[in-house]
PDB file of N, CA, C and O in Angstrom:
ATOM      1  N   MET A   1     108.186  44.356 112.675  1.00  0.00           N
ATOM      2  CA  MET A   1     107.912  45.847 112.831  1.00  0.00           C
ATOM      3  C   MET A   1     107.122  45.250 114.243  1.00  0.00           C
ATOM      4  O   MET A   1     106.292  44.343 114.289  1.00  0.00           O
ATOM      5  N   ARG A   2     107.804  46.279 115.657  1.00  0.00           N
ATOM      6  CA  ARG A   2     107.907  45.710 116.760  1.00  0.00           C
ATOM      7  C   ARG A   2     107.350  46.937 117.816  1.00  0.00           C
ATOM      8  O   ARG A   2     107.933  48.021 117.790  1.00  0.00           O
ATOM      9  N   ILE A   3     106.152  46.713 118.783  1.00  0.00           N
ATOM     10  CA  ILE A   3     105.621  47.797 119.220  1.00  0.00           C
ATOM     11  C   ILE A   3     106.906  48.465 120.466  1.00  0.00           C
ATOM     12  O   ILE A   3     107.807  47.701 120.812  1.00  0.00           O
ATOM     13  N   ILE A   4     106.870  49.372 120.826  1.00  0.00           N
ATOM     14  CA  ILE A   4     108.003  49.924 121.678  1.00  0.00           C
ATOM     15  C   ILE A   4     107.426  50.452 122.454  1.00  0.00           C
ATOM     16  O   ILE A   4     107.830  50.253 123.600  1.00  0.00           O
ATOM     17  N   ALA A   5     106.041  51.511 122.272  1.00  0.00           N
ATOM     18  CA  ALA A   5     105.583  52.343 123.141  1.00  0.00           C
ATOM     19  C   ALA A   5     103.733  52.584 122.665  1.00  0.00           C
ATOM     20  O   ALA A   5     103.152  52.707 121.587  1.00  0.00           O
ATOM     21  N   GLU A   6     103.374  52.566 123.845  1.00  0.00           N
ATOM     22  CA  GLU A   6     101.667  53.066 123.868  1.00  0.00           C
ATOM     23  C   GLU A   6     101.698  54.664 124.419  1.00  0.00           C
ATOM     24  O   GLU A   6     102.492  54.666 125.360  1.00  0.00           O
ATOM     25  N   LEU A   7     101.421  55.365 124.315  1.00  0.00           N
ATOM     26  CA  LEU A   7     101.316  56.550 125.022  1.00  0.00           C
ATOM     27  C   LEU A   7      99.321  56.884 125.200  1.00  0.00           C
ATOM     28  O   LEU A   7      98.375  57.120 124.448  1.00  0.00           O
ATOM     29  N   PRO A   8      99.554  56.715 126.569  1.00  0.00           N
ATOM     30  CA  PRO A   8      98.137  57.548 127.177  1.00  0.00           C
ATOM     31  C   PRO A   8      97.392  58.834 126.204  1.00  0.00           C
ATOM     32  O   PRO A   8      98.143  59.554 125.546  1.00  0.00           O
ATOM     33  N   HIS A   9      96.023  59.041 126.167  1.00  0.00           N
ATOM     34  CA  HIS A   9      95.578  59.868 125.268  1.00  0.00           C
ATOM     35  C   HIS A   9      94.275  59.818 125.752  1.00  0.00           C
ATOM     36  O   HIS A   9      93.898  58.755 126.245  1.00  0.00           O
ATOM     37  N   PRO A  10      93.354  60.966 125.694  1.00  0.00           N
ATOM     38  CA  PRO A  10      91.752  60.713 125.887  1.00  0.00           C
ATOM     39  C   PRO A  10      90.872  60.769 124.801  1.00  0.00           C
ATOM     40  O   PRO A  10      89.662  60.567 124.697  1.00  0.00           O
ATOM     41  N   GLU A  11      91.942  61.158 123.849  1.00  0.00           N
ATOM     42  CA  GLU A  11      90.760  61.388 122.221  1.00  0.00           C
ATOM     43  C   GLU A  11      91.360  59.733 120.982  1.00  0.00           C
ATOM     44  O   GLU A  11      90.516  59.134 120.316  1.00  0.00           O
ATOM     45  N   PHE A  12      92.849  59.340 120.963  1.00  0.00           N
ATOM     46  CA  PHE A  12      93.550  58.706 120.403  1.00  0.00           C
ATOM     47  C   PHE A  12      93.964  57.634 121.022  1.00  0.00           C
ATOM     48  O   PHE A  12      94.144  57.700 122.238  1.00  0.00           O
ATOM     49  N   LYS A  13      94.207  56.396 120.302  1.00  0.00           N
ATOM     50  CA  LYS A  13      95.381  55.853 120.009  1.00  0.00           C
ATOM     51  C   LYS A  13      96.772  56.079 119.851  1.00  0.00           C
ATOM     52  O   LYS A  13      97.062  56.951 119.032  1.00  0.00           O
ATOM     53  N   ILE A  14      97.662  55.529 120.411  1.00  0.00           N
ATOM     54  CA  ILE A  14      99.091  56.761 120.205  1.00  0.00           C
ATOM     55  C   ILE A  14      99.895  55.443 120.048  1.00  0.00           C
ATOM     56  O   ILE A  14      99.748  54.673 120.997  1.00  0.00           O
ATOM     57  N   SER A  15     100.465  55.147 119.354  1.00  0.00           N
ATOM     58  CA  SER A  15     101.465  53.374 119.574  1.00  0.00           C
ATOM     59  C   SER A  15     102.573  53.766 118.237  1.00  0.00           C
ATOM     60  O   SER A  15     102.316  53.843 117.035  1.00  0.00           O
ATOM     61  N   ILE A  16     104.450  54.062 119.283  1.00  0.00           N
ATOM     62  CA  ILE A  16     104.878  53.676 118.798  1.00  0.00           C
ATOM     63  C   ILE A  16     105.683  52.469 118.352  1.00  0.00           C
ATOM     64  O   ILE A  16     105.538  51.408 118.960  1.00  0.00           O
ATOM     65  N   PHE A  17     106.550  52.565 117.296  1.00  0.00           N
ATOM     66  CA  PHE A  17     107.010  50.657 117.035  1.00  0.00           C
ATOM     67  C   PHE A  17     108.309  51.325 116.350  1.00  0.00           C
ATOM     68  O   PHE A  17     108.551  52.499 116.070  1.00  0.00           O
ATOM     69  N   ASN A  18     109.138  50.005 116.166  1.00  0.00           N
ATOM     70  CA  ASN A  18     110.729  50.443 115.633  1.00  0.00           C
ATOM     71  C   ASN A  18     110.700  49.287 114.583  1.00  0.00           C
ATOM     72  O   ASN A  18     110.548  48.069 114.681  1.00  0.00           O
ATOM     73  N   MET A  19     110.941  50.304 113.342  1.00  0.00           N
ATOM     74  CA  MET A  19     111.528  48.908 112.319  1.00  0.00           C
ATOM     75  C   MET A  19     112.292  49.553 111.374  1.00  0.00           C
ATOM     76  O   MET A  19     111.839  50.674 111.138  1.00  0.00           O
ATOM     77  N   ASN A  20     113.134  49.315 110.835  1.00  0.00           N
ATOM     78  CA  ASN A  20     114.334  49.088 109.745  1.00  0.00           C
ATOM     79  C   ASN A  20     114.676  50.658 110.101  1.00  0.00           C
ATOM     80  O   ASN A  20     114.223  51.592 109.440  1.00  0.00           O
ATOM     81  N   GLN A  21     115.433  50.796 111.101  1.00  0.00           N
ATOM     82  CA  GLN A  21     116.132  51.835 111.800  1.00  0.00           C
ATOM     83  C   GLN A  21     115.001  53.664 112.015  1.00  0.00           C
ATOM     84  O   GLN A  21     115.375  54.836 112.065  1.00  0.00           O
ATOM     85  N   LYS A  22     113.398  52.924 112.093  1.00  0.00           N
ATOM     86  CA  LYS A  22     112.460  54.013 112.172  1.00  0.00           C
ATOM     87  C   LYS A  22     111.935  53.789 112.860  1.00  0.00           C
ATOM     88  O   LYS A  22     111.578  52.651 113.165  1.00  0.00           O
ATOM     89  N   PHE A  23     111.463  55.599 113.814  1.00  0.00           N
ATOM     90  CA  PHE A  23     110.538  55.542 114.622  1.00  0.00           C
ATOM     91  C   PHE A  23     108.976  55.767 113.969  1.00  0.00           C
ATOM     92  O   PHE A  23     108.603  56.815 113.442  1.00  0.00           O
ATOM     93  N   ILE A  24     108.324  54.787 114.095  1.00  0.00           N
ATOM     94  CA  ILE A  24     106.597  55.067 113.276  1.00  0.00           C
ATOM     95  C   ILE A  24     105.949  55.125 114.304  1.00  0.00           C
ATOM     96  O   ILE A  24     106.051  54.358 115.262  1.00  0.00           O
ATOM     97  N   VAL A  25     105.099  56.198 114.174  1.00  0.00           N
ATOM     98  CA  VAL A  25     104.162  56.948 114.961  1.00  0.00           C
ATOM     99  C   VAL A  25     102.884  56.807 114.796  1.00  0.00           C
ATOM    100  O   VAL A  25     102.543  57.516 113.850  1.00  0.00           O
ATOM    101  N   LYS A  26     101.754  56.084 115.372  1.00  0.00           N
ATOM    102  CA  LYS A  26     100.398  55.523 114.596  1.00  0.00           C
ATOM    103  C   LYS A  26      99.061  56.120 115.437  1.00  0.00           C
ATOM    104  O   LYS A  26      98.555  55.603 116.433  1.00  0.00           O
ATOM    105  N   ILE A  27      98.771  56.962 114.972  1.00  0.00           N
ATOM    106  CA  ILE A  27      97.716  57.503 115.654  1.00  0.00           C
ATOM    107  C   ILE A  27      96.260  57.232 115.493  1.00  0.00           C
ATOM    108  O   ILE A  27      95.858  57.419 114.344  1.00  0.00           O
ATOM    109  N   GLU A  28      95.405  56.855 116.322  1.00  0.00           N
ATOM    110  CA  GLU A  28      94.678  56.011 115.465  1.00  0.00           C
ATOM    111  C   GLU A  28      93.062  56.782 116.241  1.00  0.00           C
ATOM    112  O   GLU A  28      93.190  57.238 117.377  1.00  0.00           O
ATOM    113  N   LYS A  29      91.515  56.876 115.498  1.00  0.00           N
ATOM    114  CA  LYS A  29      91.015  57.364 116.066  1.00  0.00           C
ATOM    115  C   LYS A  29      89.428  56.680 115.315  1.00  0.00           C
ATOM    116  O   LYS A  29      88.944  56.874 114.200  1.00  0.00           O
ATOM    117  N   GLY A  30      89.036  55.998 116.259  1.00  0.00           N
ATOM    118  CA  GLY A  30      87.906  55.236 115.167  1.00  0.00           C
ATOM    119  C   GLY A  30      88.425  54.600 114.130  1.00  0.00           C
ATOM    120  O   GLY A  30      89.495  54.000 114.234  1.00  0.00           O
ATOM    121  N   VAL A  31      87.815  54.645 113.134  1.00  0.00           N
ATOM    122  CA  VAL A  31      88.478  53.649 111.653  1.00  0.00           C
ATOM    123  C   VAL A  31      89.194  54.138 110.944  1.00  0.00           C
ATOM    124  O   VAL A  31      89.658  53.750 109.872  1.00  0.00           O
ATOM    125  N   LEU A  32      89.404  55.506 111.802  1.00  0.00           N
ATOM    126  CA  LEU A  32      90.820  56.223 110.887  1.00  0.00           C
ATOM    127  C   LEU A  32      91.900  56.313 111.245  1.00  0.00           C
ATOM    128  O   LEU A  32      91.872  56.092 112.456  1.00  0.00           O
ATOM    129  N   GLU A  33      93.299  56.592 110.803  1.00  0.00           N
ATOM    130  CA  GLU A  33      94.879  56.439 111.106  1.00  0.00           C
ATOM    131  C   GLU A  33      95.569  57.367 110.576  1.00  0.00           C
ATOM    132  O   GLU A  33      95.159  57.990 109.597  1.00  0.00           O
ATOM    133  N   GLN A  34      96.469  57.544 111.022  1.00  0.00           N
ATOM    134  CA  GLN A  34      97.368  58.991 110.678  1.00  0.00           C
ATOM    135  C   GLN A  34      98.514  57.891 111.049  1.00  0.00           C
ATOM    136  O   GLN A  34      98.138  57.183 111.984  1.00  0.00           O
ATOM    137  N   SER A  35     100.007  57.512 110.492  1.00  0.00           N
ATOM    138  CA  SER A  35     100.928  57.506 110.605  1.00  0.00           C
ATOM    139  C   SER A  35     102.430  58.569 110.383  1.00  0.00           C
ATOM    140  O   SER A  35     102.073  59.387 109.534  1.00  0.00           O
ATOM    141  N   TYR A  36     103.426  58.781 110.651  1.00  0.00           N
ATOM    142  CA  TYR A  36     104.663  59.492 110.742  1.00  0.00           C
ATOM    143  C   TYR A  36     105.971  58.699 110.854  1.00  0.00           C
ATOM    144  O   TYR A  36     106.206  58.065 111.883  1.00  0.00           O
ATOM    145  N   LYS A  37     106.450  58.710 110.278  1.00  0.00           N
ATOM    146  CA  LYS A  37     108.073  57.861 109.905  1.00  0.00           C
ATOM    147  C   LYS A  37     109.013  58.874 110.467  1.00  0.00           C
ATOM    148  O   LYS A  37     108.982  60.065 110.158  1.00  0.00           O
ATOM    149  N   ILE A  38     109.834  58.347 111.293  1.00  0.00           N
ATOM    150  CA  ILE A  38     111.103  59.321 111.842  1.00  0.00           C
ATOM    151  C   ILE A  38     112.494  58.191 111.650  1.00  0.00           C
ATOM    152  O   ILE A  38     112.557  57.085 112.187  1.00  0.00           O
ATOM    153  N   ALA A  39     113.224  58.614 111.024  1.00  0.00           N
ATOM    154  CA  ALA A  39     114.415  58.336 110.883  1.00  0.00           C
ATOM    155  C   ALA A  39     115.165  58.028 113.019  1.00  0.00           C
ATOM    156  O   ALA A  39     115.204  59.026 113.739  1.00  0.00           O
ATOM    157  N   GLU A  40     115.469  57.108 113.405  1.00  0.00           N
ATOM    158  CA  GLU A  40     116.429  56.732 114.106  1.00  0.00           C
ATOM    159  C   GLU A  40     117.402  58.030 114.066  1.00  0.00           C
ATOM    160  O   GLU A  40     117.433  58.792 115.032  1.00  0.00           O
ATOM    161  N   MET A  41     118.270  58.273 112.803  1.00  0.00           N
ATOM    162  CA  MET A  41     119.391  58.929 113.079  1.00  0.00           C
ATOM    163  C   MET A  41     119.316  60.483 112.787  1.00  0.00           C
ATOM    164  O   MET A  41     120.316  61.170 112.576  1.00  0.00           O
ATOM    165  N   ASP A  42     117.930  60.992 112.799  1.00  0.00           N
ATOM    166  CA  ASP A  42     117.477  62.032 113.399  1.00  0.00           C
ATOM    167  C   ASP A  42     117.241  62.552 114.352  1.00  0.00           C
ATOM    168  O   ASP A  42     117.286  63.776 114.478  1.00  0.00           O
ATOM    169  N   LEU A  43     116.897  61.649 115.361  1.00  0.00           N
ATOM    170  CA  LEU A  43     116.706  61.934 116.814  1.00  0.00           C
ATOM    171  C   LEU A  43     117.683  61.862 117.882  1.00  0.00           C
ATOM    172  O   LEU A  43     118.443  60.898 117.980  1.00  0.00           O
ATOM    173  N   THR A  44     117.693  62.665 118.541  1.00  0.00           N
ATOM    174  CA  THR A  44     119.112  62.436 119.380  1.00  0.00           C
ATOM    175  C   THR A  44     119.122  61.297 120.412  1.00  0.00           C
ATOM    176  O   THR A  44     119.976  60.426 120.576  1.00  0.00           O
ATOM    177  N   GLU A  45     117.617  61.577 121.269  1.00  0.00           N
ATOM    178  CA  GLU A  45     117.356  60.741 122.146  1.00  0.00           C
ATOM    179  C   GLU A  45     116.444  59.565 121.984  1.00  0.00           C
ATOM    180  O   GLU A  45     115.953  58.910 122.903  1.00  0.00           O
ATOM    181  N   GLY A  46     116.278  59.377 120.681  1.00  0.00           N
ATOM    182  CA  GLY A  46     116.154  57.725 120.608  1.00  0.00           C
ATOM    183  C   GLY A  46     114.637  58.026 120.648  1.00  0.00           C
ATOM    184  O   GLY A  46     114.310  58.990 119.956  1.00  0.00           O
ATOM    185  N   VAL A  47     113.705  57.438 121.277  1.00  0.00           N
ATOM    186  CA  VAL A  47     112.151  57.141 121.191  1.00  0.00           C
ATOM    187  C   VAL A  47     111.881  58.247 122.896  1.00  0.00           C
ATOM    188  O   VAL A  47     110.770  58.350 123.417  1.00  0.00           O
ATOM    189  N   ASN A  48     112.979  58.832 123.385  1.00  0.00           N
ATOM    190  CA  ASN A  48     112.291  60.278 124.351  1.00  0.00           C
ATOM    191  C   ASN A  48     111.939  61.068 122.830  1.00  0.00           C
ATOM    192  O   ASN A  48     110.779  61.373 122.554  1.00  0.00           O
ATOM    193  N   SER A  49     112.727  61.263 122.188  1.00  0.00           N
ATOM    194  CA  SER A  49     112.877  62.175 121.579  1.00  0.00           C
ATOM    195  C   SER A  49     111.173  62.158 120.438  1.00  0.00           C
ATOM    196  O   SER A  49     110.321  62.972 120.084  1.00  0.00           O
ATOM    197  N   VAL A  50     111.356  61.262 120.326  1.00  0.00           N
ATOM    198  CA  VAL A  50     109.477  60.596 119.519  1.00  0.00           C
ATOM    199  C   VAL A  50     108.702  61.528 120.803  1.00  0.00           C
ATOM    200  O   VAL A  50     108.262  62.581 120.341  1.00  0.00           O
ATOM    201  N   PHE A  51     108.466  61.384 122.170  1.00  0.00           N
ATOM    202  CA  PHE A  51     107.634  61.591 122.800  1.00  0.00           C
ATOM    203  C   PHE A  51     107.560  63.318 122.994  1.00  0.00           C
ATOM    204  O   PHE A  51     106.613  64.096 123.110  1.00  0.00           O
ATOM    205  N   GLU A  52     109.006  63.491 122.969  1.00  0.00           N
ATOM    206  CA  GLU A  52     109.049  65.308 123.075  1.00  0.00           C
ATOM    207  C   GLU A  52     108.344  65.761 121.633  1.00  0.00           C
ATOM    208  O   GLU A  52     107.685  66.796 121.741  1.00  0.00           O
ATOM    209  N   LEU A  53     108.369  65.109 120.171  1.00  0.00           N
ATOM    210  CA  LEU A  53     107.623  65.750 119.617  1.00  0.00           C
ATOM    211  C   LEU A  53     105.897  65.369 119.059  1.00  0.00           C
ATOM    212  O   LEU A  53     105.350  65.879 118.081  1.00  0.00           O
ATOM    213  N   LEU A  54     105.394  64.513 119.844  1.00  0.00           N
ATOM    214  CA  LEU A  54     104.218  64.492 120.040  1.00  0.00           C
ATOM    215  C   LEU A  54     103.358  65.404 121.359  1.00  0.00           C
ATOM    216  O   LEU A  54     102.550  65.053 122.220  1.00  0.00           O
ATOM    217  N   ASP A  55     103.856  66.429 121.080  1.00  0.00           N
ATOM    218  CA  ASP A  55     103.333  67.615 122.438  1.00  0.00           C
ATOM    219  C   ASP A  55     102.021  68.138 121.962  1.00  0.00           C
ATOM    220  O   ASP A  55     101.325  67.657 121.067  1.00  0.00           O
ATOM    221  N   GLU A  56     101.788  69.184 122.685  1.00  0.00           N
ATOM    222  CA  GLU A  56     100.289  69.106 122.506  1.00  0.00           C
ATOM    223  C   GLU A  56      99.636  70.171 121.336  1.00  0.00           C
ATOM    224  O   GLU A  56      98.419  70.192 121.151  1.00  0.00           O
ATOM    225  N   GLU A  57     100.378  70.872 120.722  1.00  0.00           N
ATOM    226  CA  GLU A  57     100.561  71.644 119.681  1.00  0.00           C
ATOM    227  C   GLU A  57     100.083  70.125 118.378  1.00  0.00           C
ATOM    228  O   GLU A  57      98.943  69.941 117.953  1.00  0.00           O
ATOM    229  N   PHE A  58     100.970  69.508 118.116  1.00  0.00           N
ATOM    230  CA  PHE A  58     101.564  68.719 117.142  1.00  0.00           C
ATOM    231  C   PHE A  58      99.874  67.714 117.594  1.00  0.00           C
ATOM    232  O   PHE A  58      99.272  67.131 116.692  1.00  0.00           O
ATOM    233  N   LEU A  59      99.432  67.689 118.842  1.00  0.00           N
ATOM    234  CA  LEU A  59      98.502  67.084 118.777  1.00  0.00           C
ATOM    235  C   LEU A  59      96.911  67.462 118.556  1.00  0.00           C
ATOM    236  O   LEU A  59      95.883  66.793 118.454  1.00  0.00           O
ATOM    237  N   LYS A  60      97.245  68.961 118.529  1.00  0.00           N
ATOM    238  CA  LYS A  60      95.801  69.256 118.221  1.00  0.00           C
ATOM    239  C   LYS A  60      95.811  70.027 116.691  1.00  0.00           C
ATOM    240  O   LYS A  60      94.962  70.844 116.333  1.00  0.00           O
ATOM    241  N   ALA A  61      96.787  69.644 116.010  1.00  0.00           N
ATOM    242  CA  ALA A  61      96.694  69.574 114.545  1.00  0.00           C
ATOM    243  C   ALA A  61      96.426  67.801 113.882  1.00  0.00           C
ATOM    244  O   ALA A  61      96.056  67.462 112.758  1.00  0.00           O
ATOM    245  N   VAL A  62      96.713  67.110 114.851  1.00  0.00           N
ATOM    246  CA  VAL A  62      96.418  65.555 114.674  1.00  0.00           C
ATOM    247  C   VAL A  62      94.918  65.535 114.132  1.00  0.00           C
ATOM    248  O   VAL A  62      94.459  64.978 113.135  1.00  0.00           O
ATOM    249  N   ALA A  63      93.880  66.850 115.767  1.00  0.00           N
ATOM    250  CA  ALA A  63      92.775  66.314 115.668  1.00  0.00           C
ATOM    251  C   ALA A  63      92.178  66.943 114.763  1.00  0.00           C
ATOM    252  O   ALA A  63      91.193  66.381 114.284  1.00  0.00           O
ATOM    253  N   ALA A  64      92.482  68.020 114.340  1.00  0.00           N
ATOM    254  CA  ALA A  64      92.084  68.904 113.686  1.00  0.00           C
ATOM    255  C   ALA A  64      91.777  68.233 112.322  1.00  0.00           C
ATOM    256  O   ALA A  64      90.647  68.212 111.833  1.00  0.00           O
ATOM    257  N   ARG A  65      93.481  67.384 111.432  1.00  0.00           N
ATOM    258  CA  ARG A  65      93.025  66.227 110.247  1.00  0.00           C
ATOM    259  C   ARG A  65      92.168  65.273 110.778  1.00  0.00           C
ATOM    260  O   ARG A  65      91.514  64.589 109.990  1.00  0.00           O
ATOM    261  N   PHE A  66      92.069  65.126 111.814  1.00  0.00           N
ATOM    262  CA  PHE A  66      90.895  63.741 111.749  1.00  0.00           C
ATOM    263  C   PHE A  66      89.551  64.462 111.774  1.00  0.00           C
ATOM    264  O   PHE A  66      88.625  63.681 111.554  1.00  0.00           O
ATOM    265  N   ALA A  67      89.190  65.670 111.969  1.00  0.00           N
ATOM    266  CA  ALA A  67      88.034  66.123 111.881  1.00  0.00           C
ATOM    267  C   ALA A  67      87.988  66.180 109.852  1.00  0.00           C
ATOM    268  O   ALA A  67      87.159  65.721 109.066  1.00  0.00           O
ATOM    269  N   GLU A  68      88.635  66.569 109.737  1.00  0.00           N
ATOM    270  CA  GLU A  68      88.785  66.914 108.251  1.00  0.00           C
ATOM    271  C   GLU A  68      88.984  65.663 107.326  1.00  0.00           C
ATOM    272  O   GLU A  68      88.782  65.590 106.113  1.00  0.00           O
ATOM    273  N   MET A  69      89.481  64.584 108.293  1.00  0.00           N
ATOM    274  CA  MET A  69      89.865  62.806 107.525  1.00  0.00           C
ATOM    275  C   MET A  69      87.736  62.670 107.714  1.00  0.00           C
ATOM    276  O   MET A  69      87.065  62.483 106.699  1.00  0.00           O
ATOM    277  N   ALA A  70      87.390  62.739 108.432  1.00  0.00           N
ATOM    278  CA  ALA A  70      85.779  62.351 108.591  1.00  0.00           C
ATOM    279  C   ALA A  70      85.139  63.120 107.751  1.00  0.00           C
ATOM    280  O   ALA A  70      84.261  62.688 107.005  1.00  0.00           O
ATOM    281  N   LYS A  71      85.527  64.373 107.789  1.00  0.00           N
ATOM    282  CA  LYS A  71      84.185  65.188 106.749  1.00  0.00           C
ATOM    283  C   LYS A  71      84.405  64.798 105.631  1.00  0.00           C
ATOM    284  O   LYS A  71      83.472  64.823 104.828  1.00  0.00           O
ATOM    285  N   ASP A  72      85.999  64.205 105.124  1.00  0.00           N
ATOM    286  CA  ASP A  72      85.868  63.903 103.697  1.00  0.00           C
ATOM    287  C   ASP A  72      85.267  62.683 103.487  1.00  0.00           C
ATOM    288  O   ASP A  72      84.820  62.417 102.372  1.00  0.00           O
ATOM    289  N   PHE A  73      85.161  61.579 104.781  1.00  0.00           N
ATOM    290  CA  PHE A  73      85.227  59.853 104.497  1.00  0.00           C
ATOM    291  C   PHE A  73      83.785  60.159 104.468  1.00  0.00           C
ATOM    292  O   PHE A  73      83.128  59.423 103.731  1.00  0.00           O
ATOM    293  N   LYS A  74      83.075  61.181 105.172  1.00  0.00           N
ATOM    294  CA  LYS A  74      81.704  61.335 105.004  1.00  0.00           C
ATOM    295  C   LYS A  74      81.037  61.529 103.669  1.00  0.00           C
ATOM    296  O   LYS A  74      80.295  60.735 103.091  1.00  0.00           O
ATOM    297  N   SER A  75      81.487  62.903 103.219  1.00  0.00           N
ATOM    298  CA  SER A  75      80.890  62.984 102.314  1.00  0.00           C
ATOM    299  C   SER A  75      80.560  62.186 100.741  1.00  0.00           C
ATOM    300  O   SER A  75      79.567  62.280 100.021  1.00  0.00           O
ATOM    301  N   ALA A  76      82.359  61.051 100.495  1.00  0.00           N
ATOM    302  CA  ALA A  76      82.477  60.298  99.229  1.00  0.00           C
ATOM    303  C   ALA A  76      81.280  59.061 100.173  1.00  0.00           C
ATOM    304  O   ALA A  76      80.211  58.807  99.618  1.00  0.00           O
ATOM    305  N   TYR A  77      81.465  58.670 100.983  1.00  0.00           N
ATOM    306  CA  TYR A  77      80.527  57.615 101.691  1.00  0.00           C
ATOM    307  C   TYR A  77      78.353  58.007 101.084  1.00  0.00           C
ATOM    308  O   TYR A  77      77.448  57.310 100.623  1.00  0.00           O
ATOM    309  N   PHE A  78      78.499  59.367 101.461  1.00  0.00           N
ATOM    310  CA  PHE A  78      76.841  59.686 101.367  1.00  0.00           C
ATOM    311  C   PHE A  78      77.199  59.793  99.116  1.00  0.00           C
ATOM    312  O   PHE A  78      76.365  59.345  98.329  1.00  0.00           O
ATOM    313  N   ARG A  79      78.616  60.491  98.619  1.00  0.00           N
ATOM    314  CA  ARG A  79      78.219  59.970  97.310  1.00  0.00           C
ATOM    315  C   ARG A  79      77.946  58.998  97.059  1.00  0.00           C
ATOM    316  O   ARG A  79      76.735  58.840  96.904  1.00  0.00           O
ATOM    317  N   TYR A  80      78.646  58.037  96.906  1.00  0.00           N
ATOM    318  CA  TYR A  80      78.450  56.539  97.474  1.00  0.00           C
ATOM    319  C   TYR A  80      76.948  55.690  96.896  1.00  0.00           C
ATOM    320  O   TYR A  80      76.383  55.012  96.038  1.00  0.00           O
ATOM    321  N   ASN A  81      76.913  56.361  98.118  1.00  0.00           N
ATOM    322  CA  ASN A  81      75.038  55.461  98.270  1.00  0.00           C
ATOM    323  C   ASN A  81      74.118  56.405  98.012  1.00  0.00           C
ATOM    324  O   ASN A  81      73.067  56.242  98.631  1.00  0.00           O
ATOM    325  N   TYR A  82      74.177  57.560  97.132  1.00  0.00           N
ATOM    326  CA  TYR A  82      72.808  58.304  96.630  1.00  0.00           C
ATOM    327  C   TYR A  82      73.241  58.308  95.057  1.00  0.00           C
ATOM    328  O   TYR A  82      72.490  58.795  94.211  1.00  0.00           O
TER     329      TYR A  82
END
């Protein structure tokens, strides 16, 4: 797996990898991570199509998902410790 791009974002670390004819988009926030795999053949403009997929609406959904993930993890952590 090799990294082909990193996109600047104020909230997340966004990395794009290439492996086995797939683009892998990895989005990290603290200890949490989301990843998405997209077949190269499904995109007409290669990595530029990946950039287009990561629009404002998608990144808002990613932020909401991170908030839910954090809430779920926090709940599980407190159940474990109490």
